[in-house]
C-alpha positions in Angstrom: 45.7 -9.2 48.5 48.7 -11.1 47.1 49.5 -10.5 43.4 49.0 -14.2 42.5 45.5 -14.2 44.0 44.6 -10.9 42.2 45.8 -12.3 38.9 43.8 -15.5 39.4 40.6 -13.5 40.1 41.2 -11.3 37.0 41.8 -14.3 34.7 38.7 -16.0 36.2 36.6 -12.9 35.3 38.0 -12.9 31.7 37.2 -16.6 31.3 33.7 -16.1 32.7 33.1 -13.2 30.3 34.3 -15.2 27.3 32.1 -18.2 28.2 29.1 -15.9 28.6 29.8 -14.4 25.2 30.0 -17.9 23.7 26.6 -18.9 24.9 25.2 -15.6 23.6 26.8 -16.2 20.2 25.4 -19.8 20.2 21.9 -18.4 20.6 22.4 -15.9 17.8 23.6 -18.7 15.5 20.6 -20.8 16.4 18.3 -17.9 15.5 20.2 -17.2 12.3 19.9 -20.9 11.3 16.2 -20.9 11.9 15.7 -17.8 9.8 17.9 -19.2 7.0 15.8 -22.3 7.0 12.6 -20.3 6.6 14.1 -18.3 3.7 15.1 -21.4 1.8 11.7 -22.9 2.5 10.1 -19.8 1.0 12.4 -20.0 -2.1 11.6 -23.6 -2.6 7.9 -22.9 -2.2 8.1 -20.1 -4.9 9.9 -22.4 -7.3 7.5 -25.2 -6.7 4.7 -22.9 -7.9 6.6 -22.2 -11.1 7.9 -18.7 -10.1 11.5 -18.2 -10.9 13.8 -16.2 -8.6 14.4 -13.9 -11.5 10.8 -13.0 -11.6 10.9 -11.8 -8.0 13.1 -8.9 -9.2 11.4 -8.3 -12.5 9.3 -5.3 -13.4 6.1 -5.2 -11.4 3.0 -6.6 -13.1 0.4 -4.0 -13.9 -3.4 -4.0 -13.3 -6.2 -1.9 -11.9 -6.1 -0.9 -8.3 -8.2 -3.1 -6.1 -11.1 -1.5 -4.2 -10.4 -3.3 -0.9 -13.4 -5.6 -0.2 -12.1 -8.4 2.0 -13.7 -11.7 2.8 -12.5 -14.6 4.9 -14.6 -17.7 4.3 -14.1 -20.6 6.8 -10.3 -20.1 6.9 -8.2 -22.6 8.7 -4.5 -22.0 8.9 -1.5 -24.0 10.3 2.1 -23.1 10.5 4.4 -25.9 9.4 6.9 -27.1 6.8 5.6 -29.7 4.4 3.8 -32.3 6.6 5.3 -31.2 9.9 2.5 -29.1 11.4 3.2 -26.9 14.4 -0.4 -26.3 15.4 -3.6 -24.8 14.1 -3.6 -21.1 14.4 -6.9 -20.1 12.8 -10.0 -22.3 12.8 -13.0 -21.9 10.5 -12.7 -18.1 10.5 -15.2 -16.1 8.6 -15.8 -12.4 8.4 -16.3 -9.7 5.7 -14.9 -6.1 5.5 -16.2 -3.5 3.0 -13.9 -1.4 1.0 -13.0 1.7 2.9 -13.8 0.3 6.4 -11.3 0.3 9.3 -11.3 -2.7 11.5 -9.5 -3.3 14.8 -8.5 -6.9 15.6 -8.1 -7.8 19.3 -7.6 -11.0 21.2 -5.2 -12.7 23.7 -1.7 -13.5 22.9 -1.5 -16.4 20.4 -5.1 -15.9 19.2 -4.0 -15.6 15.5 -4.3 -11.9 15.1 -1.0 -11.3 13.3 -1.6 -14.4 11.2 -4.7 -12.8 9.7 -2.5 -9.9 8.5 0.1 -12.3 7.1 -2.4 -14.3 5.1 -3.7 -11.3 3.1 -0.5 -10.6 1.1 0.0 -14.4 0.9 3.1 -14.6 3.1 1.4 -17.9 3.9 -1.4 -19.7 2.3 -4.5 -21.1 4.1 -4.9 -24.8 4.8 -8.7 -24.7 4.2 -11.2 -22.2 3.2 -10.5 -19.1 1.1 -9.7 -15.4 1.2 -11.2 -13.1 -1.3 -10.4 -9.5 -2.3 -13.0 -7.7 -4.4 -14.8 -11.0 -4.8 -11.8 -12.8 -6.2 -9.6 -15.4 -4.5 -6.2 -14.0 -3.6 -4.7 -17.2 -5.1 -5.7 -15.9 -8.5 -3.7 -12.6 -8.1 0.0 -12.4 -8.9 1.6 -12.3 -5.4 4.0 -9.5 -6.4 1.2 -7.3 -7.7 -1.0 -8.1 -4.8 1.6 -6.9 -2.3 1.9 -3.6 -4.1 -1.8 -3.1 -3.2 -1.1 -3.4 0.5 0.7 -1.1 2.9 2.1 -2.4 6.1 3.1 -0.7 9.4 4.6 -2.9 12.1 5.2 -2.5 15.8 8.9 -2.0 15.1 9.2 0.0 11.8 11.9 -1.1 9.3 14.1 1.8 8.6 17.4 1.6 6.8 20.8 3.3 6.9 20.4 6.4 4.7 18.6 9.7 4.7 15.0 10.3 5.9 14.0 11.1 2.4 15.4 7.8 1.1 13.5 5.9 3.9 10.2 7.5 2.9 10.9 6.9 -0.8 11.0 3.2 -0.1 7.2 3.4 -0.3 7.4 4.6 -3.9 10.9 5.1 -5.3 9.7 7.3 -8.3 7.9 9.9 -6.1 8.9 13.5 -6.4 10.2 15.7 -3.5 6.9 17.4 -3.2 5.1 14.1 -2.9 7.5 13.0 -0.2 6.9 16.1 1.7 3.1 15.8 1.4 3.3 12.2 2.7 5.4 13.5 5.7 2.9 16.2 6.4 0.0 13.7 6.3 1.9 11.6 8.9 2.6 14.6 11.1 6.4 14.2 10.8 7.2 17.1 8.3 7.9 19.8 11.0 10.0 17.4 13.0 12.1 16.6 9.9 12.6 20.3 9.1 13.9 20.8 12.6 16.7 18.2 12.1 20.2 19.4 11.1 19.8 18.6 7.4 16.1 18.3 7.0 15.0 15.5 4.7 18.7 14.8 3.9 19.4 14.0 7.6 21.1 10.6 7.8 19.8 7.9 10.2 21.4 4.7 11.2 20.1 1.1 10.8 16.6 0.6 12.3 16.3 4.4 12.5 18.9 4.9 15.2 19.1 8.6 16.1 15.3 9.0 15.9 12.7 8.6 18.7 10.2 5.8 18.6 7.4 8.1 17.6 9.5 9.6 14.8 10.4 6.2 13.4 6.8 5.2 13.4 5.6 8.4 11.7 8.2 8.0 9.0 7.0 4.5 8.4 3.4 5.8 8.1 4.6 8.5 5.7 6.1 5.7 3.6 2.6 4.1 3.5 1.0 7.4 2.6 3.4 7.7 -0.3 2.7 4.2 -1.5 -1.1 5.1 -1.4 -2.2 1.4 -1.3 -5.9 0.7 -1.0 -5.4 -1.8 1.8 -3.4 -1.0 5.0 -2.3 -3.6 7.6 -1.0 -2.5 11.0 0.4 -4.7 13.7 0.5 -3.0 17.2 1.8 0.3 15.7 1.6 2.2 19.0 2.5 -0.4 21.6 6.1 0.8 22.2 5.3 4.6 22.4 4.9 7.0 25.2 1.7 9.0 25.6 2.8 12.1 23.6 4.2 10.2 20.6 1.2 7.8 20.7 -1.2 10.7 20.3 0.6 12.0 17.2 0.8 8.5 15.7 -2.9 7.9 16.4 -3.7 11.2 14.5 -1.6 10.0 11.6 -3.3 6.6 11.6 -6.8 8.2 11.7 -5.9 10.2 8.6 -4.5 7.1 6.9 -7.8 5.3 7.5 -9.6 7.7 5.2 -10.9 6.0 2.0 -8.8 2.9 2.6 -9.5 -0.6 3.9 -7.5 -0.8 7.1 -6.9 -3.8 9.5 -5.1 -2.9 12.7 -4.1 -5.4 15.4 -4.0 -3.5 18.7 -4.7 -3.6 22.4 -5.0 0.2 22.7 -8.5 1.4 23.3 -7.7 4.8 21.7 -7.3 3.1 18.4 -10.4 1.0 18.8 -12.5 4.2 19.2 -11.6 5.4 15.7 -12.3 2.1 13.8 -15.6 1.2 12.1 -15.8 -2.2 13.7 -13.9 -4.6 16.0 -13.1 -8.3 15.4 -12.4 -10.4 18.5 -10.5 -13.6 18.0 -9.6 -16.2 20.6 -8.1 -19.7 20.1 -8.0 -18.9 16.4 -11.8 -18.6 16.1 -14.1 -15.6 15.7 -15.5 -14.7 19.2 -17.3 -11.4 18.3 -17.6 -8.8 15.6 -19.3 -5.4 15.6 -18.8 -1.8 16.4 -16.6 -1.0 19.4 -19.5 -0.2 21.8 -21.4 -3.4 20.9 -18.3 -5.6 21.3 -17.4 -3.9 24.6 -20.8 -4.6 25.9 -21.3 -8.2 24.7 -17.8 -9.9 24.3 -16.5 -11.6 27.4 -13.0 -11.8 25.8 -13.0 -8.1 25.0 -14.1 -7.2 28.6 -11.4 -9.5 30.0 -8.7 -8.0 27.8 -9.4 -4.4 28.5 -10.2 -4.8 32.2 -6.5 -5.8 32.6 -5.1 -2.7 30.9 
């Protein structure tokens, strides 16, 4: 091949690669712009309610721990900014959960399952209806204090650059070393931590790089054990795990359920077998509620979802 032709092909590859990178960066900038807009909307929302930004970093308000009774009463919820609605997510949704109960939430994609979890700590407010905890509207609680009463485990746990101990301590920064280890034992991660080069002082990267998916999830669960909140929210905590890691995480979750009110969004039948009852939502509305055997026998939505798995 002549040198000129080879040079042309090489430059063409460089240009194509650069153009491809530009399109990727454009998408990243668009996502960042959208995220920034939501952050400023939230800050404006906070200030419009008379809560200064300084208060967000102030000492946490005190009060008695809540028991964990939860009641949704004809809740309708819409995502949107000011008057620009982006669609109704929940419609006239009503159900009650007793303190200490564990509840699985299932439904097709877009049914509003995760929105139920987001409404409880007041990440969003309802459009109509009300949500009560211990017989009191959540609007009457200080949002910062309310969120200290709730533990959260997501599908992709949020771990930070630092040591494993520091990541667990995020649940309660004033906890002792013994309390950190007890939380890790409860989450079935203690032995795995001790097997690491520096034990609890082992450094991990952003998002828990250097750890397996099961280890990251169990560290996140240990953090919730340490926080010891009376209400636990989980959003697909085992969906990205292999069978071995999932079994360990399910054991940790089952232990976490004890004496706490737990809501877990999941499509895994193993988790639904250990909850007290199942809520099925479709199209933002309640489709069925009851224990797992009853819902499996009577709910067409449940049967359709789990026949596909």
